[in-house]
N, C-alpha and C positions, 0 to 999 in steps of 0.2 A: 481587594483581598478576596480570594476564592472562598466561597462558603463551603462548609463541610458537606460532603456527599453522603446520602443514606440510600438504602436499598430502594426506597420509593422513587428515586431519580433514575434508576436503571431503565433502559428502553422498554422491556416487556411490561414492567410495572407502570411506567409513565403512560405507555400506550393505552392501557386499560383505564387509567384515570381520565385521560382526555376523551376517550370514547364514551365514558359515562357523562362527562360534562358537556362536550360539544361533538356529538357523534357525526354531524354533517360537515364538520370542518375538514377540508382537504389536507391530507398528509403528503401524498405523492402526486406530483404533477409533471408528466412528461411534456416536452415542448411540442410533441405531435398531437396533444390533446387528451391523452389518457390520464385518468385521475383515480385516486383511491382515497376514500375518506377514513377517518379514525374508526368510525363504527364498522365500516366494511372490513377494515384491516383486522379488527379483533375477530369478526366472524370468520375471516379467512384463516387466521392463526388457529382458532379452535378446530376448524375442519381439518387442517393439516395435522394437528396434534392427534386427532382421531385416526387419521390415515396412518401415521407412524405406529400408533398403538395396535391397530388391526394387523399390521405386518410384523408385529413383535419387535419393533425397534424402540427400545426403552429410553427414557430420559437419561441423559448422560452419554448416549452413544455419539460417536464421531461421524458427522455427516458433511460431505463435501458439497459445495455449491459451484457448479460449472455451467453457468448460464450466460449466454452472449448478449441478450437484450437487457439493457440497463434497468428498465422499469421492472421487468420480471425478476432480475437478480436482486433488486431491493426488496421486492415482495417475498422472494424465497428466503432472504436473510431474516426478515422479520418473522416469517413462519417457522423456520428451523430453530432459531434461538428462543422464540416464545414457546416452543414445544419442549424446551429444556435440553436440546441437543447441543453438543459442542460443534460449532460451525467451523468449516474450513473453506473459506473462499479460495477458489482456484483461478489463476490467471487463464483467460480463455485462449491465449496464444500457446498454451502448453500442449505438447503432443509427445508421442513416443517415450523415450527414456525419461524426459523431464516429468511427464505425467505419471509414469510408473513410479518414479521416486516419491512424488507427492502422495500418491495413494498408499504406498507401502510405509513411508515414514510416519504418516498420521494414523495409520491402521484404521482407515475409514470403514465403517460398517455399511454405509449407504452413500449414494451420490445423487443429488438433484441436478439433472443435466438437460439443457435444451436440445431439441431434436437434431439441430445442425451439428452438435458436438458429440452425440452419442457414439458415432462410429469410432472416435478416437479411444473410447473406453474399452472396446472389444479386446484389443491387444494389451492395453495398459493394465487391465484388471487381472491379467494372468498372475497367479501366485500371490494375490493380494488377499486381504481379509474381507473384501467386498461381498455382500450378500444380496444387496438390493440397489437397483437403479430406478429412480423416479424421473420419468421423462416429462419435462415441462411443456407438454403439448396434450391438450384434451383429446385429440383425435388419434393419438399414437396408439398402436396396438401390435407392436413388434414381438412381444412375448419375452425375448431374451436379448441381452447384450453380451456377446461371447458366451461365457459359461455362467453369467449372472442373471438372476431373475429380474425382469424389468416390468414396469407398469406405467401406463399413461396417466396423466393428471386426472382425467375424469374418473377412471376406475379407482385411483388412489384415494380420491375424496368421496367416493360413494359410501353412504352409510351415515349414521347419526353420531356426531361427536359425543364421547362419553368420558373424556379425560379432564380431571380438575385442572384449572389454570396453573401454569408454572410461574412462580414468583421468585426470581433469582435473588440471592443475597450477594453482598460485595465479594465474598470469598469464592463463590461458584465460578467455574471455568466457563467463559463465554466462547472463546475461539482458540484455534491454533492458526497463527498467521506465519506464512513462510517468508523468511528473509534470506538475504545472501550473505555468504561468508567468503573469506579469502583463502582458507586452508582446507576446505572441504565442501561437500554438497550443501545446498540450502537446508536450513534447519527449521523445525516447527516450533515457533515461540508460543509458550503457554500464556494466554491472556486471561486473567481473572476479570470478572465484571467491573470491579473498581478501576482497574487499569484501562479497560476498554472504554469506559465512560470518560476517562481523563484526557483522552486524545483531543477533545474539543472543549472541555470544560474550562480551559484557561482563558478563552476569549473574553474581552471586556463585557461587563454585565449588560450594557445597552446595545449589544450587537444585534440581537433579535428579540422581539416581543411576541407574545401570544398572538397567533393568527397571521403573523408576517411571513414573507417568503424569503428563503435562502436559495440561491442558485449554485449548483455544484456540477459543472460540466466535466466530471471525472468518473472513472470506472467504479462500479459498486463492488468489485472484488478487491479493490485497493483500500488500504486503511484510511486514506483521505476521504473516499466516498462513504465508507462505513461510519467513520467518525462524524461526518456531517449529518448523516441520517440519524445517528443516535442523539446528536445535539438538537436537531429539529424536533424529534419526538419528546425530548426532555422539556423543551420550551413550548410545546404545543403549537409549532409553526407548520409551514408548508415547504417541502423540499422540491425544488424545480430541477429537473435533470434532462440531459440529452445523452445520446449514446457515446459521443466523443467530443472533445473540445474542438470548437471551430471559432477562429478569430473573426471571420467574416460574419458569423451569426451571433456572436457574443452579445453585443449591445442591443441587437434586435430582440434577443431572448430576454434580456433584462427588462426592456421596456414593455414587451408583451406580457410578461409574468408579473410585473410590478415588484420584482425582487429588491429588497432593501439591503441585503447582505449577500456576500458571495465568497466562496473559497476556491483558490487556484493554487497550483503547485508547480515547481520546477520552472521551465522557461516560458510558461504561459504569460507571465507578467511582461517579459521582454517582447514577446510576440505581439501582445496587445499594444504596447508602446510603439512598436515599429510600424503599425498601421498608419496610413495617411490620415493626418489630422482633418477633422471636419468641424464646421462652425457650431454644430449642435452636440459636440462630444459630451459636454457637461449637462445636457438636458436629458437626464435619466434619473430613475428613482434610487439608484444605488448609493447608500450612504456609508457602507462599511465593507471593506475588502480585506479578507484574511488571506495572507499569502506567505510564500517563502521560496527562495530567499528574496530580499529586497534588491532593487536595481539601483544603479548610480543616479538615475533620473527620477528618484522616488518622489521628491517634492513637486517636480514639474508634472509627473504623472497624476498626483493628487489634484493639482490645480486644473489640469486639462480635463479630467473626467469628473471633477466635482465630488470627489469621494475622499475618505480617510482610510489609512491602512495600518495594520499591525502584523507582526511576524513572530515566529517562535523557532526554537530548535527542538527537534524531536526525531524519533526513530521508531521502528516497529516495537522494539523491546522497551522503549522509554517514552511514555507520554510527555507532552511538552511541559517542561518544568523550568525552562528558560524562555522568557517571552517579553514582548514589549506591550505597551498600551498604544493608544492612538498617537500619543506624543512619542514616536518611536526612536528618535535620536538618529545618529548617523546611519547611512544605508548599509554599512558593512556589518552592523551588529545583529546578533540574534536575540538580544534582550538581556534582562537580569533574572535572577532567581524569582519565581513567582511567590507571592505572599499567600499565606493561608493553606487550606487543605491541598494536597496531602502532606504539607510541611516538609518539602524536599530539602535535602542537604546535598550540595555539590562540591567537588574539589577537582583541581587539576594536579595530576601527579606525574612523576617520572616513571621509568621502567621498573623501579623497585617500590612503587606505590607511595613514595614520599612526596609531600606537597612541593610544588614549584613556586617560585616567587611571583608576585603580581607583575604582569607584563610578559612573563615567560610562557612559552608554549608547553602544554602538558596534555596528557590524556584525560578526558572528562570521565569522572566516575560519579555515580549517583546512588543515593539511598533515600528513604522517606520515613517520616515518623508514623504515617498511617499504614496499617497492614493492607496487603493485596493491591497496592496502587502501582506496583511495578510488575514486570513479567515474572512468571513462575518457573523460569528456566526453559530449557529446550527439551521437548517431549522425546523420550527414548534416547537421550544423549547426555547421560550424567557427567561425562568427562568435559563436554563443552560447557555445561551448566556450571560445574565447579570452577572452570577456568574463568568464565565471565564474572562469576560472583565471588571471586577470591577476596579475602580480607574484609568481608562484610560489605563490599561495595559492588555495584554492577559497573563493569568496565565497558564503555561505549565503543572503544576502538577509534574514536575521533579525536583529533588534535585541535584544541582551542586555546585561546589566551583570554585573560581578563584584565580590564583596565582598572585604574584606581577609583573609578566611579561604580564598579561592580558589574559593568556590562561585559558580556561574553562575545567573542568573535571567533567564528569558525575559520580554521586555518587549512586543514586538509584531512583526508581520511587516512588513518593509520593502517587500516585494513586495505586490502586490494579490491575493494568493492567499487564498481563503476556505476554511476547514476546517469542514465540516459532517458531524457524525456519523461521523468517521473518514475522510471523503472529502476530498481536496484538490481544489478547484474553481478553475479559471482564470476570473477575472472577464472576461478578453478573450473567452473562448468563450461565456459567458453573454450578454455584450453582443452578440456576433456573431449569435446566434440571435434575440435580442429585436429587433435592428435589421432583421431580415428581414420583420417584420410591416409591412404597408404603411402603418399608421397611426402608426408610430413614426419620428421623425426624429432623435432622439438618446437615448443611454442610458449610464448609469454603474452598474455592478454592484459591490457591496461587501458586507462582512460586518457583521452586528450581533450582539451577544451573545445566545446562546440560553438562558442561565440554567444551563447545564450545563458551562461551560468551553469551549464551542465557538462556532460561528457559525450563524446563519440567513442565507440569501441574501436580499439586498434590492436592488431595482433602482429607480433614479430615471429616469423617462422623460419625454421631451418629445414631445407629440402633434402630428402634422402639422396645420397650419392647415386647418380645415374638416373634419377627420376626427373620427370618434367612436371611443372605446375603452371597451368595457364590461368590467368586472372578470371575470365568470364566463367569458365567451367568450375573453378574453385568456389567462387561466390555462389553459383547456382547450387553446388553440392551443399554448402553450409546452409543455404536457405531451406533446404529440404530436411535438415537434421536438427534445427533449433528454431525457437520462436523468432519472429522477424525482428523484434527489438534487440535481440542478443547478437544478431549477425554483425560481425565487424564491418564498419565503414571502410577502414583502412587495413591493408596488409603490407607488411614490409618483409621481404625475403632477405635474411641476414646469414652471415657465415656462422655465427655462434650467438648464443644467448649469454649476456654478461652475468657472472656469478661472483659472489663473495668468496675469496680464496680460502677462508677459514671455515665458514658455515656451509658453503656451497649454495646458499640461498640466492635466488634470482634477484639481480639488482634492477628492479623495475624503474627506479628513479633515473637510471642512465638512459633507458629507453624513452621515458617520458620527456626528459630534457632534450633528447634528440628530436622527438616528435615526428611530424610529417616531413618527408624529404622529397627530393625530385624523383626518386626511384620508387616511392610508395604507391601502391595500387589504391585507387579511390573508387569504391563501388558505385558512388553516385555518378561517375562519368564513364564507367565501363559498361558497354552494352551487354 
């Protein structure tokens, strides 16, 4: 049963407690050898708070984090949130229109950006609320980024900190996290501190003890990485990170760091399983693996690598309130309702919000007995907030079923969101970019199975009469207009997009069922 969370458990408060008790204990450990202790982390956070204060950026301001280096990104998140700012982690693949949308929607006052990404802000910051850019580079002295005042890290931190420590309460806003929607652009989810903490607080109590290491080979602008960081700070442990997941380096990193726990997402489990078996696979310190989703060979995986696994269902808006323990049951399940704080209540409902029978598929809706443990809606989008929170429940947009033992099974996404290699992708945003090409008159984007439990992006396009569309040039065009993870792998040129004759909504299930055909363009094989 999950113990009740108090404000003392929140990352900025727990960080100071551990810094007082064990200041030399390592908090962050990059596999390249860089480390940050709890004591040094608090000193860093105090210096950053002073820097924000000197530039007139008050507590409660919205501050983006656009940092490519994983170690620096984790440091920036700790510093920004410990200064009382509302953090907005930004995917480092964003550029152009996507970056402009994030800046404008979140109404960012400032952005912390690494030097290699600063150039993207010059154009994206036009007509935004941005007043300050803090460049995560001590030697940087560029002066301005477009029309926005900019300062390097050395200058930003110069001076004596004079700001009282920020000690968040459960109801304070920790972050805006962007997630994908099917009917419009990505939305900024308001994440209170109680909800932010909850994304990892569900894991079994013996997952990590004080001083132990947890390995998280995931991006620190993703909720999976941020959640692992908060969990480690709560437990007084050590977070081991690398810039990106590497199957070939995974077990070497585990052995080098002595990590006893690890968190992986999406197809990472399948990729690890697919590696050639070695006689010493089980000779490693990893005792606990937190993952999602499970794979069909889950029990064989546990035996081969000498570890135990647990999983959960969750999303940006909803911390994991369906989860398993180490005795996880069948590999298809996401688990049962977690016991204890925040006392979640879940239901599966039909299109009229009426409960469906056990065994039938319905949309998962959620609410909790504890306040602030779920999202606070979508920032600046009251209509979307009201739609998602109708009838007193948060509607996940996901279809699940429940068996007679209380276990939940994910069935499909009721929304048109595509999940590719850990990234949630809005089909609307893919379609919007594709439709900007002068030769395209209609488009529908959707996901097709990638063979690893996730999706590849596929687009069906109708070419304008008299126009020509060449595969290589078209893929090259898309690669310049959207982040790499959003670029469709497959393009199918069709005569028309199927629609419902009554509502005129696109019938994407028809396209999904047809899938990849002999006439489909495959980007992976086109030069």
